[in-house]
C-alpha positions in Angstrom: -107.6 110.4 -161.1 -103.9 111.5 -161.0 -101.0 109.3 -161.9 -99.8 109.4 -158.3 -103.1 108.1 -157.1 -103.0 105.3 -159.7 -99.6 104.3 -158.4 -100.9 104.3 -154.8 -103.8 102.0 -155.7 -101.5 99.8 -157.8 -99.2 99.3 -154.8 -102.2 98.2 -152.7 -103.0 95.7 -155.5 -99.4 94.4 -155.2 -99.9 93.9 -151.4 -103.1 92.1 -152.0 -101.5 89.9 -154.7 -98.6 89.1 -152.3 -101.1 87.6 -149.9 -103.5 86.0 -152.4 -100.8 84.1 -154.3 -99.6 82.5 -151.0 -103.1 81.3 -150.2 -104.6 80.2 -153.6 -103.2 77.6 -156.0 -102.5 78.5 -159.6 -105.7 76.9 -160.9 -107.9 78.9 -158.5 -110.0 81.7 -160.1 -108.9 84.1 -157.3 -105.2 83.5 -158.3 -105.9 84.3 -162.0 -108.1 87.3 -161.1 -105.4 88.7 -158.8 -102.7 88.6 -161.5 -105.1 90.2 -164.1 -106.0 93.1 -161.7 -102.3 93.9 -161.1 -101.4 93.6 -164.7 -104.2 95.7 -165.9 -103.3 98.5 -163.4 -99.5 98.4 -164.3 -100.1 98.4 -168.0 -102.5 101.3 -167.7 -99.8 103.3 -166.0 -97.1 102.2 -168.5 -99.3 103.1 -171.4 -99.6 106.6 -170.1 -96.1 107.2 -168.8 -93.8 104.7 -170.6 -92.3 103.5 -167.4 -93.0 103.3 -163.6 -90.0 103.9 -161.3 -90.5 103.4 -157.5 -87.8 104.5 -155.0 -87.6 102.3 -152.0 -86.8 103.4 -148.4 -87.1 101.4 -145.2 -90.7 102.4 -144.5 -91.7 104.3 -147.6 -92.1 104.0 -151.4 -91.8 107.1 -153.5 -93.0 107.9 -157.0 -91.6 111.1 -158.6 -90.7 112.4 -155.2 -94.1 111.8 -153.6 -94.9 109.1 -151.0 -97.1 106.5 -152.4 -96.8 104.0 -149.6 -95.8 104.2 -145.9 -95.8 101.6 -143.1 -94.0 101.4 -139.8 -94.9 97.8 -139.3 -92.3 95.1 -139.3 -94.5 92.4 -140.7 -96.3 92.8 -144.1 -94.4 95.9 -144.9 -93.9 96.1 -148.6 -91.3 98.8 -148.4 -89.3 96.9 -145.8 -89.7 93.6 -147.8 -87.7 95.2 -150.6 -85.4 97.4 -148.5 -84.1 94.7 -146.2 -82.7 92.7 -149.2 -81.1 95.9 -150.7 -83.5 96.9 -153.4 -83.5 100.7 -153.6 -85.3 101.2 -156.9 -87.8 99.2 -159.0 -88.7 100.1 -162.6 -91.5 98.6 -164.8 -91.1 99.3 -168.5 -93.7 99.6 -171.3 -94.1 96.3 -173.2 -94.2 94.3 -169.9 -95.5 90.8 -170.8 -98.2 89.3 -168.6 -96.0 86.2 -167.9 -93.2 88.4 -166.6 -95.7 90.2 -164.3 -96.9 86.8 -163.1 -93.3 85.7 -162.4 -92.7 88.9 -160.5 -95.8 88.4 -158.4 -95.0 84.8 -157.6 -91.5 85.9 -156.5 -93.2 88.6 -154.4 -95.4 86.0 -152.7 -92.7 83.7 -151.5 -92.6 83.2 -147.8 -88.9 83.5 -147.2 -89.2 82.6 -143.6 -90.7 79.2 -144.3 -90.0 78.3 -148.0 -86.6 79.5 -149.1 -84.3 79.9 -146.2 -81.2 80.4 -148.2 -82.5 82.9 -150.8 -83.9 86.5 -150.9 -86.0 88.6 -153.3 -82.9 89.8 -155.2 -81.7 86.2 -155.8 -85.1 85.1 -157.1 -85.6 88.1 -159.3 -82.1 87.6 -160.7 -83.0 84.0 -161.5 -86.1 85.1 -163.4 -83.9 87.4 -165.6 -86.6 89.9 -166.1 -86.4 91.9 -169.4 -89.0 94.7 -168.6 -88.6 94.9 -164.8 -85.4 96.4 -163.6 -84.1 97.1 -160.1 -81.2 98.8 -158.4 -79.6 97.1 -155.4 -77.5 98.8 -152.7 -74.0 97.7 -153.4 -73.3 96.4 -149.9 -76.4 94.3 -150.0 -75.6 93.1 -153.5 -72.4 91.8 -152.2 -74.2 90.2 -149.3 -77.0 88.5 -151.1 -75.5 87.4 -154.4 -77.8 86.1 -157.1 -77.5 82.3 -157.6 -79.7 80.3 -160.0 -80.7 76.7 -159.2 -78.3 75.4 -161.8 -75.5 77.3 -160.1 -76.2 75.6 -156.8 -76.2 72.3 -158.7 -72.9 73.1 -160.2 -71.6 73.8 -156.7 -72.8 70.5 -155.5 -71.1 68.7 -158.4 -68.0 70.7 -157.8 -67.9 69.6 -154.1 -67.1 66.1 -155.4 -63.8 67.5 -156.8 -63.0 70.0 -154.1 -59.4 69.0 -153.8 -58.8 69.3 -157.5 -60.2 72.8 -157.7 -58.3 74.0 -154.7 -55.1 72.4 -156.0 -55.6 74.3 -159.2 -55.9 77.5 -157.2 -52.7 76.8 -155.3 -50.8 76.0 -158.5 -52.2 79.1 -160.3 -51.4 81.4 -157.4 -47.9 79.9 -156.9 -48.6 79.7 -153.2 -46.7 77.5 -150.7 -48.9 74.7 -149.5 -49.7 74.4 -145.8 -47.4 72.4 -143.8 -45.8 72.2 -140.4 -48.4 72.4 -137.7 -49.1 69.1 -136.2 -52.4 69.7 -134.6 -52.3 67.6 -131.4 -55.7 66.3 -130.5 -56.8 67.2 -127.0 -57.5 64.3 -124.7 -61.0 63.6 -123.5 -60.1 65.0 -120.1 -58.7 68.2 -121.7 -61.8 68.7 -123.9 -64.1 67.9 -120.9 -62.4 70.6 -118.8 -62.8 73.2 -121.6 -66.4 72.4 -122.2 -67.2 72.6 -118.5 -65.5 76.0 -118.3 -67.5 77.2 -121.4 -70.7 76.0 -119.9 -70.1 77.8 -116.7 -68.8 81.0 -118.4 -69.1 80.9 -122.2 -67.1 84.2 -122.7 -63.6 83.8 -124.2 -62.6 80.5 -122.5 -60.8 79.4 -125.6 -58.9 82.7 -125.6 -58.0 82.1 -122.0 -56.6 78.7 -122.8 -54.7 80.0 -125.9 -53.3 82.8 -123.7 -52.0 80.3 -121.2 -50.4 78.2 -124.0 -48.6 81.3 -125.3 -47.4 82.0 -121.7 -46.1 78.4 -121.6 -44.4 78.9 -124.9 -42.2 81.6 -123.4 -40.8 79.1 -120.9 -40.6 76.1 -123.3 -37.3 74.8 -124.5 -36.5 73.0 -127.7 -38.3 72.4 -131.0 -40.2 69.4 -129.5 -41.9 71.5 -126.9 -42.6 74.4 -129.3 -44.3 72.1 -131.7 -46.3 70.5 -129.0 -47.6 73.8 -127.6 -48.4 75.4 -131.0 -50.1 72.1 -131.8 -52.3 72.5 -128.7 -53.0 76.1 -129.8 -54.1 74.9 -133.2 -56.4 72.2 -131.7 -57.9 74.9 -129.4 -58.5 77.2 -132.4 -60.3 74.4 -134.3 -62.4 73.7 -131.2 -63.2 77.5 -130.9 -64.1 78.0 -134.5 -66.5 75.1 -134.3 -68.2 77.0 -131.5 -68.4 80.1 -133.7 -65.6 81.8 -131.7 -63.8 83.8 -134.3 -62.3 86.1 -131.6 -59.9 83.2 -130.8 -58.4 83.3 -134.3 -58.1 87.1 -134.1 -56.4 86.8 -130.7 -54.0 84.2 -131.9 -53.0 86.1 -135.1 -52.4 89.2 -133.0 -50.2 87.3 -130.6 -48.2 85.9 -133.5 -47.8 89.4 -135.0 -46.8 90.8 -131.6 -44.2 88.0 -131.2 -42.7 89.0 -134.5 -42.5 92.7 -133.9 -41.2 92.4 -130.3 -38.9 89.4 -130.9 -40.3 87.6 -127.9 -39.5 84.0 -128.8 -36.3 82.4 -130.2 -35.8 81.3 -133.8 -37.3 77.8 -133.4 -40.4 79.0 -131.7 -40.8 81.6 -134.4 -40.8 78.9 -137.0 -43.5 77.0 -135.1 -45.6 80.2 -134.9 -45.2 80.8 -138.6 -46.6 77.3 -139.2 -49.5 78.1 -136.7 -50.3 81.3 -138.8 -50.2 79.2 -141.9 -52.9 76.9 -140.3 -55.3 79.9 -139.8 -54.8 80.9 -143.4 -55.2 77.3 -144.7 -58.0 75.7 -146.7 -58.7 73.5 -143.7 -59.4 76.4 -141.4 -61.4 78.3 -144.0 -63.5 75.2 -144.6 -64.3 75.1 -140.9 -65.2 78.8 -141.0 -67.5 78.1 -144.0 -69.3 75.3 -142.3 -70.2 77.3 -139.2 -71.3 80.2 -141.4 -73.6 77.9 -143.4 -75.1 76.8 -140.1 -76.0 80.4 -139.2 -73.1 81.8 -137.3 -72.9 85.6 -137.5 -70.0 88.0 -136.7 -70.0 91.8 -136.4 -68.3 93.9 -139.0 -65.5 95.2 -136.7 -64.5 91.6 -135.9 -64.5 90.6 -139.6 -62.5 93.6 -140.5 -59.9 92.8 -137.9 -59.7 89.1 -138.8 -59.3 90.0 -142.5 -56.6 92.5 -141.8 -54.6 89.9 -140.0 -54.8 87.2 -142.7 -52.2 87.0 -145.4 -52.7 86.5 -149.1 -52.4 82.7 -148.9 -56.0 82.7 -147.5 -57.4 84.3 -150.7 -57.6 81.1 -152.8 -59.4 79.0 -150.2 -61.8 81.8 -149.4 -62.6 82.2 -153.1 -63.1 78.5 -153.4 -65.4 78.4 -150.3 -67.4 81.3 -151.7 -68.7 79.1 -154.4 -69.6 76.3 -152.0 -71.7 78.2 -149.4 -75.4 77.7 -149.4 -76.9 80.8 -147.8 -76.6 84.5 -148.5 -75.4 85.7 -145.0 -72.5 83.2 -145.2 -71.6 84.5 -148.6 -71.8 88.0 -147.3 -69.3 87.3 -144.6 -66.7 85.7 -146.9 -67.2 88.6 -149.4 -66.6 91.1 -146.5 -63.4 89.3 -145.6 -62.2 89.2 -149.2 -63.0 92.8 -149.8 -60.6 93.7 -147.0 -58.0 91.1 -147.5 -58.0 91.6 -151.2 -56.5 95.1 -150.8 -53.2 93.4 -150.0 -53.1 91.6 -153.3 -55.3 92.7 -156.2 -53.7 90.2 -158.7 -54.5 87.2 -156.5 -58.1 88.3 -156.1 -58.4 89.0 -159.8 -57.4 85.4 -160.6 -60.8 84.5 -159.2 -62.1 85.9 -162.5 -60.8 82.7 -164.1 -63.1 80.5 -162.0 -65.3 78.3 -164.1 -68.4 79.1 -162.0 -70.1 82.3 -163.3 -71.6 83.2 -160.0 -68.1 83.2 -158.3 -66.7 85.4 -161.1 -69.6 87.8 -160.6 -68.9 88.0 -156.9 -65.2 88.6 -157.6 -66.2 91.6 -159.8 -68.3 93.0 -157.0 -65.4 92.5 -154.5 -63.1 94.4 -156.8 -65.6 97.2 -157.1 -65.9 97.3 -153.3 -62.1 97.5 -153.0 -62.0 100.3 -155.5 -58.4 100.0 -156.5 -58.1 101.2 -160.1 -55.3 98.7 -160.8 -58.1 96.1 -161.1 -59.5 97.9 -164.2 -57.1 96.0 -166.5 -58.6 92.6 -165.2 -62.2 93.9 -165.5 -61.8 94.9 -169.1 -61.2 91.2 -169.9 -64.2 90.1 -167.9 -66.5 92.0 -170.4 -65.8 89.1 -172.8 -67.1 86.5 -170.4 -69.6 84.2 -172.1 -72.3 84.7 -169.4 -74.1 87.9 -169.9 -74.7 88.3 -166.1 -71.0 88.5 -165.6 -70.6 90.9 -168.6 -73.2 93.3 -167.2 -71.5 93.3 -163.8 -68.1 93.9 -165.3 -69.4 96.7 -167.5 -71.2 98.3 -164.5 -68.1 98.1 -162.5 -66.0 99.7 -165.2 -68.5 102.6 -165.2 -68.1 103.1 -161.5 -64.3 102.6 -161.3 -63.0 103.3 -164.7 -61.7 106.4 -166.3 -61.4 107.5 -169.9 -59.0 104.7 -170.8 -61.8 102.1 -170.5 -64.1 103.9 -173.0 -62.8 102.0 -176.0 -63.8 98.7 -174.3 -67.3 100.0 -173.3 -67.8 101.5 -176.8 -67.2 98.0 -178.3 -69.9 96.6 -175.9 -72.4 98.9 -177.5 -72.3 96.5 -180.5 -72.9 93.4 -178.4 -75.7 91.1 -179.7 -77.4 91.2 -176.3 -79.5 94.4 -175.7 -79.2 94.2 -172.0 -75.4 94.2 -172.3 -75.6 97.2 -174.6 -77.9 99.0 -172.1 -75.4 98.4 -169.3 -72.6 99.8 -171.6 -74.6 103.0 -172.3 -75.1 103.6 -168.6 -71.4 102.9 -167.8 -70.2 105.3 -170.5 -72.6 107.9 -169.0 -71.2 107.3 -165.5 -67.6 108.0 -166.6 -69.0 111.3 -168.0 -66.0 112.7 -169.9 -66.2 114.7 -173.2 -65.3 111.5 -175.0 -68.2 109.7 -173.3 -70.5 112.4 -174.6 -69.1 112.0 -178.1 -69.5 108.2 -178.1 -73.2 108.6 -177.2 -73.8 111.4 -179.6 -72.2 109.4 -182.5 -74.5 106.5 -181.8 -77.6 108.7 -181.6 -76.8 110.3 -184.9 -75.8 107.0 -186.6 -78.0 106.0 -189.5 -79.0 102.6 -188.0 -79.9 104.1 -184.6 -83.6 104.3 -185.5 -83.6 100.4 -185.9 -83.0 100.0 -182.2 -85.8 99.1 -179.8 -87.7 101.9 -178.1 -86.2 101.0 -174.7 -82.6 101.2 -176.1 -83.3 104.5 -177.8 -84.8 105.9 -174.6 -81.7 104.7 -172.6 -79.4 106.6 -175.0 -81.4 109.8 -174.7 -81.6 109.4 -170.9 -77.8 109.2 -170.7 -77.1 112.0 -173.1 -79.5 114.2 -171.1 -76.9 114.2 -168.3 -75.0 116.8 -170.4 -77.2 119.9 -170.3 -75.0 121.6 -173.0 -76.6 123.7 -175.7 -75.5 121.3 -178.4 -77.2 118.4 -176.7 -80.4 120.4 -176.1 -80.3 121.5 -179.8 -79.9 117.9 -181.0 -82.8 116.7 -178.8 -85.1 119.5 -180.0 -84.2 118.8 -183.7 -84.8 115.0 -183.3 -88.0 115.8 -181.4 -89.3 117.9 -184.3 -88.0 115.5 -187.0 -90.6 114.1 -189.5 -90.2 111.5 -192.1 -92.3 109.7 -194.8 -90.7 106.3 -194.2 -90.5 104.1 -191.1 -92.7 106.5 -189.3 -93.2 104.2 -186.3 -89.4 104.1 -185.7 -89.3 107.9 -186.1 -92.1 108.4 -183.5 -90.0 106.3 -181.1 -87.0 108.6 -181.6 -89.2 111.7 -181.1 -90.7 110.2 -178.0 -87.2 109.3 -176.6 -86.0 112.8 -177.4 -89.0 114.2 -175.5 -88.1 112.0 -172.6 -84.5 113.4 -172.6 -85.8 117.0 -172.8 -87.9 116.3 -169.7 -84.9 115.1 -167.8 -82.8 118.1 -168.8 -85.7 120.3 -167.7 -85.0 123.1 -170.2 -87.7 125.6 -170.7 -86.4 126.2 -174.1 -88.1 123.0 -175.3 -91.5 123.9 -173.7 -92.9 125.6 -176.7 -92.2 122.7 -179.0 -93.5 120.2 -176.5 -96.7 122.1 -175.9 -97.5 121.8 -179.6 -97.5 118.0 -179.5 -99.1 117.3 -176.1 -102.2 116.1 -177.9 -100.4 114.1 -180.6 -102.3 111.3 -182.2 -99.4 109.0 -181.6 -99.8 107.6 -178.1 -96.2 106.9 -177.3 -95.2 110.4 -178.4 -98.1 112.0 -176.6 -97.4 110.2 -173.3 -93.7 111.2 -173.3 -94.4 114.8 -174.3 -97.0 115.2 -171.5 -94.6 113.6 -168.9 -91.8 115.9 -170.1 -94.0 119.0 -169.8 -95.0 118.0 -166.3 -91.3 117.5 -165.2 -90.2 120.9 -166.7 -93.2 122.8 -165.2 -92.8 121.0 -161.8 -89.1 121.9 -161.7 -90.0 125.5 -162.6 -92.6 125.7 -159.8 -90.2 124.3 -157.3 -87.5 126.8 -158.4 
């Protein structure tokens, strides 16, 4: 049976497990047998190939370029199950413990429609903090469905008891003027009844119609008293509209205020009142209302969110960051992150101050937002984030430096290679590889040739060789071939790991120059070396045949 066929059958076992673990309790023999079957198949593949990487598309799952699963169904579609939450690649690594496999299967079997309305597969996998199961998430989805552990939610609940203090701290830190001025005049029962009746008869843009009329009246008003009264009515209508999920009303109001400024429509006193009205839309009070309707399930299209964000000013950033840590469901967080990713372009330093938030999950979101913005001026803030005490934040900061950074961040990333946490070190290796300069290459080569390199775990050795294989230079190929051939009398197990990792790198480079040496060891008695050699030979010959 070919490896591809093994993978196909393993995926079918995963689908079966997804169903069985929903039906049977943990103490049922079927439950235990299901886990054993999947684990046995996965470990068999890992024993022969070292790792199993699956590429995820909407309706397909691929292994080494071949389709191993396809379904056009909307329900019970394993590819779509992962794809819809942003997972684009899933990798199982050799050494996978049975308990981690069981945790993965239990996550896979969750009925998200009935059991965990506010979570997704990425969130739950992040909570498990898998060591041998890795995944790559589409950046836009990652921002949408940020990973929050249960304790993080508990922290948020506790924090809600001291909301005013946190928000006050933000305002003090950012040096922003506190909201003032707009006296929101409550509409009378008759006024509200009229609005509701109109909305019931024709729900489209009735709030906007009323706001339009109030702006028309403002043009004919006289004196500060009338200006305040009318802008107060507009503010009341805006609150009413946002409670109905009508964000268009806020966009319309902000555009009218902007128009009045550029065209000098109103006199000085009216302009002051409109400035206060704009301050209301940017205020913590309005942002809180927006957060509440988002948590209740309100959704807005991307164009509307972009327009809304572009009309806000930087004073809205602190309350938006604050509310980001309070929201309960992923779509709501996605909306706020989308707004901040656009609004933040106006003021990177203010966004970056969110990195000081005491909640790790907020800091991680801010890092993602800075990556989404893509302004290289944020790099100086991100270099500090790699010292954050939470490794999840560290890893995200390192990854972002790899995507956004240039050669000037390499000293910081090089220091991360000495972190006590292996996962942080692995993230640093990949980030250095992404920057891809000659200095990057030298840093990786220096580590590979260091005396203590052989003491690293096999997974870490393999990652180094995988990254250095991006440079297909003759000196890299020469080093890999020498390390592949290297023999020693002492610490032979560690040396076999180096040779196996070097074979893995040679397979990635795809150089025919290494084929002769690889062929000689394709039947090595050492299982790890033999598996990597055979896989490297297959990759090189397949590439040659395709060429």
